[in-house]
N, C-alpha and C positions, 0 to 999 in steps of 0.2 A: 504493500500500500504506500501511497505517496502523501507527502505533506504539501497541502495547497497553501500558497501565499499570494496575496494580491497586494501589489505595491505601487503607490503613486509617486510621481517625480523621480523615476528610476533611471533617467538618461544621463545624469551627471551628478557630481558632488557626492554628498553622503548617500543619496538615494541609489546612485550607481554602485557605490561601495557596498551597500546592503545587498543589492541584487547580485553582485559578484560573489559575496560571501554566502549567499543562499543557494548558489548553484550546487547541484549534487544529483546523484542517480535516483534518489528517492524524493525528488522535489518536482512539483508542478508549480511554475511561477508565471503569473500574469502581471505584466508591467504596464502602467498607464502613464504616458508622458506626452509632451508636445512633439517630441521627436524620438524615433527609434534609435537604438545604439547598435551599430553593426558589430563592434567588438564583443559586446555582450552576447549577441547571437552566435558568434563563432565559439566563444568560451562555453556556452550552453551545449553546443553540439559536441565539444570535446569532453565535457563532463557527463554527458548523457542526461542532461536536464530537459524536461518538457517545458519549453518556454514559449510564451506568446507575448508580443509587444503590440499594444494598441497606441496609435497616435490619436490623442484626444485633447480637446480643449476643456479643461476642468471648470472653466468659467461657465460652460454650458452643462451644469451639473445634472440637470434632470435627464438630458439625453444620455449622458454617460452612465448614470445610475440605472436607467432602464436597460441599456445594453448589458450592463453587468448582471442585472437580475435575470434576463433571458439566458445569458451564458451560464450562470450558475444552475438554472433549471435543467440544463442539458447534461450536467455532470451526474455521474453515478456515485453517491456518497459512500457506497460500500467499498469503493476503490481508494478511499482517502483515510489517512490516519489522523489528520487534523486539518483545520481550516483557519487561516489568519488573514486579517485585513490590516495593512499598515498604511495609514494616511500620513504621507510624508511631504507631499507637494505644498509649496507655499511661495508667495511672492511678496516683495516689499515695494510699496509705491514710492513715488518721488519723495525724497527726504526734505520736506518743507512743512511749515506749519499748516494746520488744517485750513486756515484762511486763504492760503495760496494754492491749495490742492485742487486738482481737476476732479470733478465728480466721477468721471469714468475710471480714473485711476483708483479712487477709493473703492468704487464698486467692484472692480476687478480683484483687488487684494482681498476683499471680504468674500467674494464668490469662490475664489480658489482656496483661500485659507480657512474658511469656516463652512460656507454653504456646501461645497463639494464633499468634505469629510462627512457632514451630516447626511447628505443624500446617499453617498456610497455606503455608509454604515447602515442606513435604513434598508437599502436594497440587499446588502449582505445578510443582515439579521433576519429579515422576513423570509428570504429564500432558503436559508439554512436552518430555520427554527426547528425542524423535525430531525435534523442530522444528529446522530448520537455521539460523534467524536468530539474531542475538545475544540472549542472555537474561541478565538481571541480577536480583539480589536486593539491595536496599538496606534495611538494618535501622537504624532511627533509635535510637541509643544515647544515652548521657549521660556527662558527666564523673563523675557519681555512680556509674557502674558501675566506675570506676577509682579513686574516692576515697570512703572510708567517711564516713557522716554519721549521727550519732545521731538516733534517732526517725524514721528513714526506711528501716528495714532491708529491707522488702519491695521498695520501689522500687529501692534500691541493688542488692539481690540479683537482681532481674529484669534490670536493665541489665548487671550483671556476667555473668549467665548468657547474655544476648544476645551479648555480646562473645565468650565462649568457644564458644558454639554456632556463631557465624560462623567462628571459627578452624577448628573441626572440619569445617564445611560446605565451606570453601575447600579443605581437604585432599582431601575426597571428590570435589568437582567437578573438581579438577586431574587426577584419574585417569581421566576419561571423555572421549570425543570431544565437542567443542563443549560442554564443561561451562559452567555458568553462572558469571559473575563475581559475586562477593559481597563486601559490605563492611558492617561495623557502624560507623556514622559518628556521632560526637558533634557536635551542631549549635551548641554554645555556649549562652550564657545568654539566654533569649528572653522577651519580655514577653507571657506567656500566662496563662490562668486558673490554671495550675499554679503559676506564680510568685506570683500573688496569694494562693493558698492558703499558700504557704511564708512570705510576709512577713506574713500575717495570723494566723499560728498563735500559740498561747500560748507565750511564751518560757520559761515554767516547765517545759514538757514538750518544747520544741523549742529547744535551745541556740543553733542557727544563725539564729534568726528575725531578729535584729538585722542580721546580715550581709546577708540577702536584702532586708530593708527598705532598707539602705544602698545596695545596687546600684540599686534603683528610684529612690531619692531623688537619687542622683548621676548618673542618666541613663545607666547602663552596660548597660542591657538592649537587645538587638537586637530590632527589630520582626519580627513573624512573616513579613512580606513579604520582608524582607531575608534572614532565615534561610532561607526557602524558596528564594530565588534562589541562595544559596550552595550549598545541598544539591543542587539540580537541576543546577547548573553542575558540581559535583563528580561527579555521576552520569555526565555526558557526557565526562569527562576520559579521555584515552587510557590512562592508568595506573589507571583505576578497577579495584579488585579486586586490585591488586598487593599492597597492605597490607590484610589482612582486617579489621583494627581501626584506625580512624583518627579524626582530629579535623578538622573543616572549617576550623578556624582555623590549622592548620599547613600 
């Protein structure tokens, strides 16, 4: 039997690192990203992984969620040892105060960062509710969901929403037989394209720019590979889901 994992934002950065580390002969991996990754396809073939990559715009969450629901309905759960959804994708809008933000940028950040995880989780849970194997939902959160930062209101709001959504979800799943284990997990400060965006921002509109530049200069950023390893190790812990909101560093 294979372990099914559905992963968003898998084409680069920490998402790609997680996808690479999930590859294995007993894995069925579905990746949802704006672009497919050819190298991941080659590595999957080498390792015997059953891999699908969907190019999808997560800002259109209803369409993607419906596609996922129909795809899950076609699977035979008897062939699966577990089923996991990892909501990793996220975007940060232009780093300016809300008064200077473009409405479409704010909407896009909230749709990808919060609306899409909620819609995909709903599709995942309703379609797998009768499956008897362990089911998990791992939402990749951020310390910025728990600490406000100027000029990043949409991203902070999306991650704060992710945390509280997961708290609600945990209460719901605790009330049903074989409910899914869920956790909104902050991964630490990681050397990704998003970090580059933060440290390259205009300090006149983004007051924390120098702090992020300092983290990079001082070598305090975790590599995507190491962050992915820690997240996937946390996912396998026996106490996964006991705390619906957690930090991988604790």
